[in-house]
C-alpha positions in Angstrom: 8.1 1.8 41.2 10.4 4.0 43.4 12.2 6.5 41.2 15.1 8.7 42.2 14.8 11.9 40.2 17.8 14.3 40.1 16.9 17.9 39.4 13.3 17.3 40.5 12.8 20.9 41.6 13.6 22.3 38.1 11.4 22.9 35.2 11.3 19.5 33.4 12.3 17.5 36.6 9.3 18.9 38.5 7.0 18.0 35.6 8.3 14.4 35.8 7.8 14.3 39.6 4.2 15.5 39.3 3.4 13.1 36.5 5.1 10.1 38.2 3.2 10.7 41.5 0.0 10.9 39.4 0.8 7.5 37.9 1.3 6.0 41.4 5.1 5.9 41.5 7.1 6.8 44.6 9.6 9.6 44.2 12.8 10.6 45.8 13.4 14.1 44.6 17.1 15.0 44.7 18.0 18.6 44.0 20.7 21.0 45.0 18.3 24.0 44.8 20.5 26.2 42.7 19.3 29.4 41.1 16.8 27.8 38.6 15.2 25.3 41.1 12.1 26.1 43.1 10.3 23.8 45.6 7.1 25.6 44.7 7.3 23.6 41.5 6.5 20.4 43.4 4.3 21.9 46.2 1.3 20.1 44.8 2.8 16.7 45.7 4.8 17.7 48.8 2.4 15.7 51.0 1.7 12.9 48.6 2.3 9.3 49.9 5.7 8.1 48.7 7.2 11.5 48.0 10.5 12.4 49.7 12.8 15.4 49.1 16.6 15.2 49.5 18.7 18.3 49.2 22.0 17.2 47.6 24.5 18.0 44.9 25.2 15.3 42.3 28.9 16.1 42.7 28.7 15.0 46.3 29.6 11.3 46.3 29.0 10.8 50.0 25.5 12.3 49.8 24.7 10.2 46.7 25.9 7.0 48.4 23.8 7.7 51.5 20.6 8.6 49.5 20.9 5.4 47.3 21.5 3.2 50.4 18.6 4.8 52.3 16.0 4.7 49.5 16.9 1.7 47.3 15.3 3.1 44.1 14.1 0.9 41.3 15.2 3.5 38.8 17.2 6.8 38.5 16.0 9.5 36.2 18.9 12.0 35.8 17.7 15.5 34.9 19.9 17.6 37.1 21.9 19.9 34.8 22.9 23.5 34.1 20.8 24.2 31.0 20.8 27.8 29.8 23.0 28.4 26.7 23.5 32.1 27.4 24.7 31.3 30.9 27.1 28.7 29.5 28.7 31.4 27.3 29.3 33.6 30.3 30.3 30.9 32.7 31.2 27.6 31.1 32.9 26.1 34.2 29.6 25.5 36.1 28.4 23.5 33.1 31.5 21.3 33.1 31.3 20.8 36.9 27.6 19.9 37.0 26.9 18.3 33.6 30.2 16.4 33.2 31.7 15.9 36.7 28.3 15.6 38.3 27.1 12.9 35.8 30.3 11.0 36.3 30.0 11.1 40.1 26.3 10.0 39.9 27.2 7.1 37.5 29.9 5.9 39.9 27.7 6.1 42.9 24.9 4.3 41.1 27.3 1.7 39.7 28.7 0.9 43.2 25.2 0.7 44.7 23.9 -1.5 41.8 26.8 -3.9 42.2 26.3 -4.1 45.9 22.6 -4.9 45.3 23.6 -7.8 43.1 23.1 -6.0 39.8 19.3 -6.2 39.7 18.2 -6.6 36.0 15.0 -4.6 36.4 17.0 -1.4 37.5 17.2 1.4 35.0 19.3 4.6 34.8 17.5 7.0 32.5 19.7 9.9 31.3 17.7 12.9 30.0 19.5 15.1 27.4 18.9 17.6 24.6 18.8 17.7 20.9 21.4 20.5 21.0 24.1 17.8 21.1 23.5 17.2 17.4 24.4 20.7 16.4 22.5 22.8 13.9 20.3 21.9 10.9 19.8 23.8 7.7 16.5 24.4 6.1 15.7 20.7 5.7 16.4 17.4 7.6 15.8 16.3 11.1 17.8 14.8 14.0 17.5 11.0 14.4 19.1 8.9 17.1 21.9 8.1 14.6 22.8 11.8 13.9 26.5 12.4 14.7 27.1 14.7 17.6 28.2 18.2 16.8 27.7 20.5 19.8 28.2 24.2 19.3 28.0 25.8 22.8 29.5 25.1 26.2 26.1 23.9 27.3 25.6 21.4 24.4 29.2 20.2 24.6 28.8 19.4 28.3 25.5 17.6 27.7 27.2 15.6 24.8 30.0 14.6 27.2 27.4 13.4 29.8 25.6 11.4 27.1 28.9 9.7 26.1 29.7 8.9 29.8 26.3 7.2 30.2 26.8 5.1 27.1 30.3 4.2 28.2 29.1 3.1 31.6 26.6 0.8 29.9 29.1 -0.7 27.4 32.0 -1.0 29.9 30.3 -1.9 33.1 26.9 -3.2 32.0 24.9 -0.5 33.8 21.3 -0.8 32.5 20.7 2.6 30.9 18.2 4.3 28.6 18.7 7.7 27.1 16.5 10.4 25.6 17.3 13.7 23.7 14.5 16.2 23.7 13.6 19.3 21.7 12.8 22.7 23.3 10.4 22.5 26.2 7.9 25.1 27.3 4.9 25.3 29.7 4.0 25.9 33.4 6.9 26.5 35.9 9.3 27.5 33.1 12.1 29.6 34.8 11.8 33.2 33.7 15.0 33.6 31.7 14.0 31.4 28.7 12.4 32.8 25.6 8.7 32.1 26.2 8.5 33.3 29.8 10.6 36.3 28.9 8.2 37.3 26.2 5.1 36.8 28.4 6.6 38.7 31.4 8.2 41.5 29.5 4.9 42.0 27.6 2.9 42.1 30.8 5.4 44.7 32.2 5.3 46.8 29.1 9.0 46.2 28.5 10.9 45.6 25.3 10.6 42.0 24.1 14.1 41.0 22.9 14.4 38.8 19.8 17.9 37.6 18.9 19.0 38.5 15.3 16.1 38.4 12.9 14.1 35.8 14.9 14.5 33.3 12.2 16.0 30.5 14.3 13.7 27.5 14.3 13.0 25.2 17.2 10.7 22.1 17.6 8.6 23.0 20.7 7.6 20.3 23.1 5.0 20.9 25.9 6.6 20.0 29.1 3.8 17.8 30.4 4.0 15.8 27.1 7.7 15.4 27.7 7.2 14.1 31.2 4.8 11.5 29.8 7.3 10.5 27.2 10.1 10.2 29.7 8.1 7.9 32.0 7.0 5.9 28.9 10.7 5.3 28.0 11.6 4.4 31.6 8.7 1.9 31.7 9.0 0.4 28.2 12.4 1.2 26.7 14.9 -1.6 26.2 18.3 -1.4 27.9 20.8 0.6 26.0 18.3 2.2 23.7 18.0 5.9 23.0 15.0 7.9 21.9 14.6 11.4 20.4 11.5 13.2 21.8 10.1 16.0 19.8 6.9 18.1 19.9 6.3 17.9 16.1 5.8 21.7 16.4 8.5 23.6 14.4 8.3 27.3 14.5 10.6 30.4 14.1 11.3 32.3 17.2 9.7 35.4 15.8 6.5 33.5 15.1 6.5 32.2 18.6 6.8 35.8 19.9 4.0 37.0 17.7 1.7 34.1 18.7 2.3 35.0 22.4 1.6 38.7 21.8 -1.7 37.8 20.0 -2.7 35.6 22.9 -1.9 38.4 25.4 -3.9 40.8 23.3 -6.9 38.5 23.7 -6.4 37.4 27.3 -4.9 40.5 28.8 -5.8 43.4 26.5 -4.3 46.1 28.7 -1.2 47.3 26.7 -2.3 45.8 23.4 -1.0 45.5 20.8 1.8 43.7 22.6 3.8 43.1 19.4 4.7 46.8 19.4 7.3 45.8 22.1 9.2 43.4 19.9 12.8 44.6 19.7 15.5 42.9 17.6 18.8 42.6 19.4 22.3 41.4 18.6 22.3 37.6 18.1 23.7 35.1 20.5 27.2 33.9 19.6 27.1 30.6 17.7 23.3 30.6 17.6 22.2 27.3 16.0 19.9 28.0 13.1 17.4 25.1 13.4 16.6 22.1 15.5 14.1 19.5 14.5 13.4 16.0 15.8 12.4 12.9 13.9 10.3 11.0 16.4 9.8 7.9 14.4 11.6 5.5 16.8 9.6 6.5 20.0 6.3 6.5 18.0 6.8 3.1 16.4 8.6 1.3 19.2 6.8 2.7 22.3 3.6 4.1 20.8 4.2 7.6 22.1 3.5 10.9 20.3 2.8 14.4 21.6 -0.8 15.3 22.5 -0.6 19.1 22.7 -0.4 21.4 19.7 1.8 24.5 19.8 -1.3 26.8 19.7 -3.0 25.0 22.5 0.3 24.7 24.5 1.0 28.4 24.2 -2.5 29.3 25.3 -2.2 27.0 28.4 1.2 28.5 29.1 0.1 32.2 28.8 -2.9 31.5 31.0 -0.8 29.8 33.6 1.6 32.8 33.9 -1.4 35.1 34.1 -2.8 33.1 37.0 0.4 32.4 38.8 2.1 35.8 39.5 2.9 34.6 43.0 5.1 32.0 41.6 7.1 34.0 39.0 7.3 37.4 40.8 9.9 36.3 43.4 12.0 34.5 40.8 12.6 37.8 38.9 14.9 38.8 41.8 17.3 35.9 41.3 20.8 36.5 39.9 20.8 37.1 36.1 17.1 37.1 35.6 16.0 40.0 33.4 19.5 40.7 32.2 21.0 40.0 28.8 23.4 37.0 29.2 25.6 35.3 26.7 27.3 38.3 25.2 30.9 37.8 26.4 32.1 35.8 23.5 
């Protein structure tokens, strides 16, 4: 299968690219190479047969039309998005432009190309989204595919809008789509502004490890390579129009994640131990959702998929990867906003 992946130089997109190449698919990697993208993420497949990179913005209709006409993909996996909640608080316009306008432009380009090709039934448009569109949970309950949307941040609102657009293009125009909403990802190549890489890199530098509020916010953690496997499974097996929630079945409070990482660093890089002495509680993020949790029943029962990596093992792999790959993360620390506290303008 030839797959056009948008955002394929980002964290999750690059994992999809690497996994798809390993499965024998051909890949057209479309990425605008904005601040969080990095071609080093896909360096391991750069010379693989069937791999092509196209630098383009999903808001650029002419570029999209050219790329689709040139490569004739069998499927589109749409991962290109602005994704950091804190950045969305400080600058929401970028999130509307990329996640809403960009998705609309991509849908229209794909629809026109699909019609011109005779509406091939086997074609799929796979839209990848987040569990944050469902809002915040209390101490109990889990998100299902039927949970009403209740986004609480500019980021989640923009992703909710993009989800609605994709469903509308399916219902109105018949575009063959599948959708997925995932829980928090972590693992290798995670851009160093998100919680887990921040904890690792601050601890290694002997800097304060910031924890929002009391650290009691709960997330369902999904190892990124498990997520890539799930996404390809949905693309290959999911019925048209169906949506799937993808979770790691690994709920944990932020403070517990931080302490687990510190303990792993004490073991694997004991210089500076105990690293948990660096934990510093800071003012909470505005509108910080208390808890996310995924009910993965549908993808497990319909497609036979479930995560393979436990939280303990995934964190161990992640810490080891950052210890072994300073040449990857060190240059990224100079990018705009990295290492600064964002999301405090509300």
